[in-house]
N, C-alpha and C positions, 0 to 999 in steps of 0.2 A: 391564489388567495392573497388578499391585501393585509399587510400587517402594519401596525403603528410602530415603525422602526424607531422613531424619535423617543417614544414613550419607553420602549424596551431598552434602548441605549442608555437612557437616563437612570435606569435602575442599576447600572454598573458604575464603578468608581473611575470613570474615564476622565481625563484631563483635556477638555476641549468642548466647544459648543457644536451640537449637531447641525450640520448643514444639509447633507443629503445621504440617501442610502440607495444603492443600486445592486441588482442581482449580479453575481460574479461567479466564476469557476465553472467547471464542467463535471463536478462530482455526481455520482449516481445516487447518493444516499441522503445527504442533508440539503437544506435550503440555505444558501450562503449569500451574504450581502457585504459589500464594501461600504463602510460609513466614512464619509469625508467630514472633517471638522472645519469650522469657519476660519480658525486662526492658522495661518500658513506655517507658523513655527511649532504647532502642536501635531501630535501623532494622528494618523488615521487608524481605522480599526476594521477587523473582520468580525462580523456578527453572524452567528449560525443558529438556525432552528434545527434541533437535533431529532433524528429519527429514532424514537424510542420503541418502535415496532421491531426494528432490527437490533438495536442496542437496548436490552431489556432493563439494565441497571445503570442509569445515567450517573448517579452519585459515585458509584464505584469506578466507572469509566473515567470520570473527571478526577477522581483521586489518583488513578494511574497516571494521568497526564500531569497532574501537579507534582507527583513524586519524580517523574522522569525529567520534567523541565527544570525543576529545582536542582536536581543532580547535575544535569548538563550545564546549567548556568553557573553553578559553583565550580565546575571543572574549567569552563571557559574563562571565568574571572581570574583564574590563576595562570592563564596563558598570556604572556605579553603580546599586545597588539590585537587581541580578540575583542569582539564586540557582541556581548551576550544579548543585546536587543535585536541583532540581526542574524546571529548564528544559531539561535534556537527560538522556538515559539515561546511567547510570554502571555500567559493568561491574564485577563483583567478581572479582578474580583468584583462581586456584586456588593451592593451597599449593606447587605446583611452578612458579609464575610465569607460567602461561598463562591465557587468558581462557576456557578450556573444559577439561573432563575427559572421559575415557571410562570407562564402568563395565565390569563383568566380562563383560557381553554385547556389548561393543563399541559401545554407544550413546553419543552425544555429549551433554553437558550444559553449560549455562552459567547464570550468575546475574547479575541486576541488582539495584540498590537499588530497592525499592518506593517509588513516589511517592504519598504520602498526600494526602488532601483534593483529589481531582481528580474530574472528571466526564468520561465519554466517552459518545457517542451514536451509535446505529445510524441513527436518523432525526433530521433537523434540522427543528425546528419554528418557527424564527424567523429573520428576516434578521440579527439581531444575532449569533446563533450561527454562521451562515454567514460573516459578516464576520470573526469571530474565527478561524474555521477557515482562511479565506483568508490572514489575517495569519500564522498559524502556518506554513503551507507556504511562503508567500512569504519569510518570514524565514529559514526553514530553507535554502531555495535560495540566498538572498542571502548568508548567512553562510558557505556552503560554496563560493561562487563564486571565492574566492581561496585555496582549500586547496592547499598545495604538494605536490610529490612526483609520483611516477608515477601514471598513471590507476588507478583502483580496479579490482579484480578483477571480472570479469563473473560474478556468482554463479549466474545462470541465463542461459546464452547465448541471445541473440535473444529475450529475454523479451517485449518489445513490438514485435518485428519482424513486422509484419502479413504481409509476403510469406512469411516462414517459417511463420507460423501457418496461412496459407491452404494452403501446400504440404502441411503435416501433415494438415489437414482433408481435402484432396482425396485423399491417400494412404489415409486411414482410410475415406473413402467408397468408394473402389475396393476395399479389402480387406473391408469390411463384416464385421468379426470376430465380432460377436454378432447379426447379422441384424436390426439396427435401422434401416437406411437407408430402407427402404420406408415407415417411419412418420414420416419427417422431411423429406419432399421439399419441403414448403412453406418450412420454415426454411432448407433448403439454398439454395433459389431466392432467398430474401430476402438471404442472405449473398452469394452469388455475383454478384448484380446490382449490388452496391455495391463490389465488390472493387477496381476500378481507382481510384475516388475515394479510397479509404482508404489508398492508397500515397503520398499527397501529402507527408506529413511526411518519410518516408524519402527521397523524391526531393529535397526541399529540403535535407536534410542532405547527400546525395551531391553536390549542386550547390554546396555550400559557403555556402549562404545562411543556415543556422542552425547554431550550434556544438553539439557534444557538451558536456554539462556534467555535474556531479554531481547526480543526481536520485534521489528516493526510490523511485519506480516502483510504489508500492502505497499511494497516499494516500487510500484509503477513509476515510470520516469518523471511524470508530471507531479509527483510528490517530493521531488528534489528541486530546491531553488538554487539557481546559480546566480552569481552577482553580475553586475553590469559588464564585467570582463569575462563572463562565462566560466568563473572559477567556483568550486564547491562552496555553498553558503549555508544552507539550512535544509533539514528534513522536516516535512510538514505532514499533516493528517495523521495524528497519533492515536486515533480511536482504537486501533487494533494492536497497539503496543502491549505485549503480554508475553508469557512464557512460550518459547518456540525453539525450533532448530535453525541455525544460521542458514541452512539451505533454503528455507522458505524466503528469506529476504534476498539472498543472492539469486535464487531462481526467478522470482517475480521481477526483479530488476532487469535481468537478462531478457526475460519474456517481452518486456516493453521497450527496453533500450536498443535491442538488436533487431527487432522486427522491421522489415523493409516496407511494411504497410501498416494500416491502422488496425485496431483490435477487432473492428467489425467490417473489414474489407470484403467487398462483394466479389471482386476479381481475385480468385484464389491463386492465380499464377503470379500475383505480385507478392504473395506472402512467403518470406524466407527469413532465415536467421543470417545476419551479416557477421561472418566469422571475424572480420577485422574489428568490429565493434565489440564482439565478445572478448577478444584479446585485450583491447584497451580498457574495458570495464573491469575485467579480472585483474589487470595490473594495478589500476587505481584502488580497487577493493582490498587486495592483498597487501598493498603498501601501507594501509591503515590498520587492517584487522588481522593480518597474517600472524603477528606475534601472540594473539589471544586464542588462536584456533589449535586444536590437536590434529594429529596426522590423519586420523580417520575423517574428520570434518573436511580437511583439505582434499582428501582423496575423492570424496563424493560431491565436490562442488560442481564438477562438470555434469553430473547426473541431475542436479537440482533444477536447472531450467526445463528439462523434459518433464519433471514431476509437476512443477507449478503450472506450466502451460497446460498440461493434461488436466490438473485439478480445475482450472478455469473452464476448460471444455466441458468437463463433467457438470460444473455449476451452471453454466449457460444452458446446456442441454436439459438439465433437470428443471430449470425454471421454465424453459419452453414447454416441456411436457406437462408441467404443473399449471400452465395458463398464465405465466408471466406475473408472478406475485412478489418477486424480490427486486429485480433490476428495473430501473426506468427504461422504457422502450419507446422508440419513435415510430415503429410500424409493427405489424403483426408477426413478421418473421425475424424481427431484430435479434432475439436471443438465439435462434437457430443459425442465423448468419454469423453471430459471434462464435458459436460453438464450432462451426465449420472452419472458420479462420484459425481458431486455436488448434484444432486438430491438424490442419495443414502445417502450422508452425512446429508442432511436435514432430511431424514427419521430416521437416527440414533439419531439425536438431538431430534426429536419429541418423540422417545421412552424414552429418558432420561430427558425430559423437567421438570418433577416434581422434580427430584433430582437436576437439575441445579438451579431451583428457590430456593430450600431449601439451597443450598450452598451460593447463593448470600445473602439471608436473614440472614444467620448466620454471614457472613463476614461483611455485611454492618451495 
């Protein structure tokens, strides 16, 4: 669909003349464009058309992002040598004073400053990059650990609630809306056989042993920007910043940072967890967040990657059984392919779980 990006851009209080707008990014959810301005000394921008089918309450989502980015910016401005234009996202307000607009079709749009001279990676090819990614997420969590005010709005209710995810999966299996269940019995068995173990973090939370904190909830590695020297710079994609357990952020980061293949790899023999990258990421993470975590949180960090990788397998398989209504797909079997790859990664983590626990014990 073609959008009048210039017209939309000019409804925000951006400093610079619209020159061009091009599609950018690899996200599954929103439509994202890079806006270049005519003046070389002016900022460029990221303009996004938001998916309000997935995010039902855009004003509350935007309020979360405003609160989080203001808090981060205030923290950064007190650190000598920090650059809050580059080290956290900066929303651009609309001409009517809000952080979003709606167009004539009712679509929601928002805009951020573009952060130049950065790198982002889908695959992590060195322990140093993994370490820097760990530092970025650990710092993000630590800096938000004292954010005042009411709890953030839950932008996607029960997002990492594995009990809820399994209930939805079982409902879709029973309904079998597009007749695919007969083709995925192996994957269903692999998921259901692990179901009770995967409820561990929720049980710890209910028992009061781990606290709800402000968490990112979508810490795949390409949501971490590194600077031109591949040092930790900024955490992006804040749509799912809301109350959660630290294990959700740590687990998803390990899921993506340590996978030796892509999220939708077809050759499952390539899918493994790289234990050296796990160790490096954990070291970076704990160097920033370690002082804010309690002992039970630290004890279960090694379990977290298994949980989040498993949740992603459940989500991909659920979407496949349901007829592919959530994730963007590139072919009919794409969600099944993703589910199989995530299950293979869970198995690789299970094989290395003893070593993962030992690494966390030594670092914590």
